[in-house]
C-alpha positions in Angstrom: -7.2 84.3 -204.1 -4.7 81.9 -203.6 -4.0 78.5 -202.5 -0.9 76.6 -201.0 -0.2 73.8 -199.3 3.3 73.0 -198.4 2.7 69.7 -196.7 4.9 70.3 -193.2 1.7 71.0 -191.2 3.5 70.7 -188.1 5.4 74.0 -188.9 2.0 75.9 -191.3 -1.2 76.2 -189.4 -3.4 76.4 -193.1 -0.8 73.2 -193.7 -2.9 71.3 -191.3 -6.3 72.2 -191.6 -6.0 71.3 -195.6 -5.1 68.1 -194.7 -7.4 67.3 -191.4 -10.3 68.2 -194.4 -8.3 66.0 -197.3 -8.6 69.6 -199.5 -4.9 68.7 -201.0 -5.4 69.3 -204.2 -4.5 72.4 -206.4 -6.9 72.1 -208.9 -9.4 71.2 -207.5 -9.6 74.1 -203.7 -12.5 73.0 -201.6 -11.4 76.2 -199.6 -8.7 79.3 -200.2 -5.9 80.3 -197.8 -7.6 83.4 -196.9 -10.8 81.5 -196.0 -8.9 79.2 -193.5 -7.2 81.7 -192.5 -9.7 83.7 -191.1 -11.3 79.6 -189.8 -8.1 79.9 -187.4 -8.4 83.6 -186.5 -12.3 82.3 -185.7 -11.3 79.1 -183.6 -7.9 79.1 -182.3 -8.9 79.9 -178.5 -10.3 76.6 -178.8 -7.0 74.8 -178.2 -5.7 73.4 -181.3 -6.1 73.0 -185.7 -8.9 70.1 -185.2 -11.2 71.9 -184.4 -10.7 74.8 -187.2 -10.2 71.5 -189.8 -14.1 70.8 -188.0 -15.3 73.9 -188.7 -13.3 73.8 -192.1 -15.6 70.6 -192.7 -18.9 72.9 -191.8 -17.9 75.2 -193.9 -16.9 73.0 -197.3 -20.5 71.4 -196.4 -22.7 74.6 -196.4 -21.5 74.7 -200.3 -22.5 71.4 -200.9 -26.4 72.2 -199.5 -27.9 73.0 -203.0 -26.4 70.5 -204.5 -29.2 67.5 -205.8 -28.5 63.6 -207.0 -29.7 63.9 -211.0 -31.3 59.9 -212.5 -31.7 60.3 -216.8 -31.0 57.1 -218.8 -30.5 54.4 -215.8 -28.3 57.4 -214.9 -27.4 58.6 -211.6 -25.0 61.7 -210.1 -25.2 62.1 -206.8 -23.6 65.3 -205.3 -26.3 65.4 -202.6 -24.7 63.3 -200.3 -21.0 65.5 -200.8 -22.8 67.8 -197.9 -22.8 65.0 -195.9 -20.0 63.1 -195.4 -18.4 66.5 -195.0 -20.9 66.9 -191.6 -19.7 63.8 -190.9 -15.8 64.6 -190.6 -16.1 67.8 -188.7 -17.9 65.8 -186.2 -15.1 63.0 -186.1 -13.2 66.0 -186.0 -14.9 67.5 -183.4 -14.6 63.8 -181.8 -10.7 63.6 -182.2 -10.5 67.6 -180.2 -11.6 66.6 -177.3 -10.0 62.9 -177.3 -6.8 65.8 -177.6 -7.4 67.6 -174.9 -9.5 64.3 -172.4 -8.1 64.8 -168.7 -5.5 68.2 -170.6 -8.1 71.2 -169.6 -7.7 72.7 -165.7 -11.3 72.4 -164.9 -11.8 74.8 -162.1 -15.5 75.1 -161.4 -16.1 78.5 -164.9 -12.6 79.1 -164.5 -10.3 78.7 -167.4 -6.5 78.4 -167.4 -4.9 81.5 -167.9 -8.0 83.1 -166.6 -6.3 86.6 -164.6 -9.0 88.6 -162.1 -11.3 91.6 -163.5 -9.3 94.5 -162.1 -12.4 96.8 -161.4 -13.7 93.8 -159.1 -13.0 94.4 -155.6 -9.9 91.3 -154.4 -12.6 89.5 -151.8 -12.0 89.2 -148.0 -11.1 86.1 -146.8 -10.0 85.0 -142.7 -9.6 82.6 -141.1 -12.5 82.4 -138.5 -14.6 84.9 -140.8 -18.1 82.8 -139.9 -17.3 82.2 -136.8 -20.2 85.2 -135.0 -22.6 86.0 -138.9 -24.8 88.2 -136.2 -22.1 90.4 -136.1 -21.5 90.8 -140.1 -18.7 90.8 -141.4 -15.2 92.9 -140.4 -12.8 94.0 -143.2 -10.2 95.3 -141.7 -7.9 96.1 -144.5 -8.5 93.1 -146.6 -7.9 90.6 -143.9 -11.1 89.2 -142.1 -11.0 89.8 -138.1 -13.2 87.7 -135.4 -14.9 90.1 -133.4 -13.8 88.2 -130.4 -10.0 87.7 -130.7 -9.2 91.6 -132.4 -6.0 91.1 -129.9 -4.9 88.4 -132.4 -5.5 89.7 -135.7 -4.1 93.4 -134.2 -7.1 95.0 -133.9 -8.4 96.9 -131.4 
């Protein structure tokens, strides 16, 4: 397991995630490079390092779930609050991710940008006047929908 931080978040995704979660101190690492790379591989499809960093913050928060608050002899140690702080950071990073993409992602009713058609599905047949005579059914002539009442215009017989 390794820890690297070169202070170049523009060039290195691991550095960007470390910067966003505040894990830049090599003497007290919260995540190893391999763990961050796993998060990048898993969540980079969301489109930004802010989302990956929010998942890193949640991962760090999960490590603090077993920590407890101690009080003895008028001294107290509040380590349990670290979990809530990282969860709050994760929420804030997700909000920044959403702001980064506000109005920037094409939304076509369930179709994502860059999505390719399924090659196993036959292309649908659309044409001029395809709903003019619903009782005739679909008039499919080689990918062109031809209305029954105008075959001479469309090359039908």
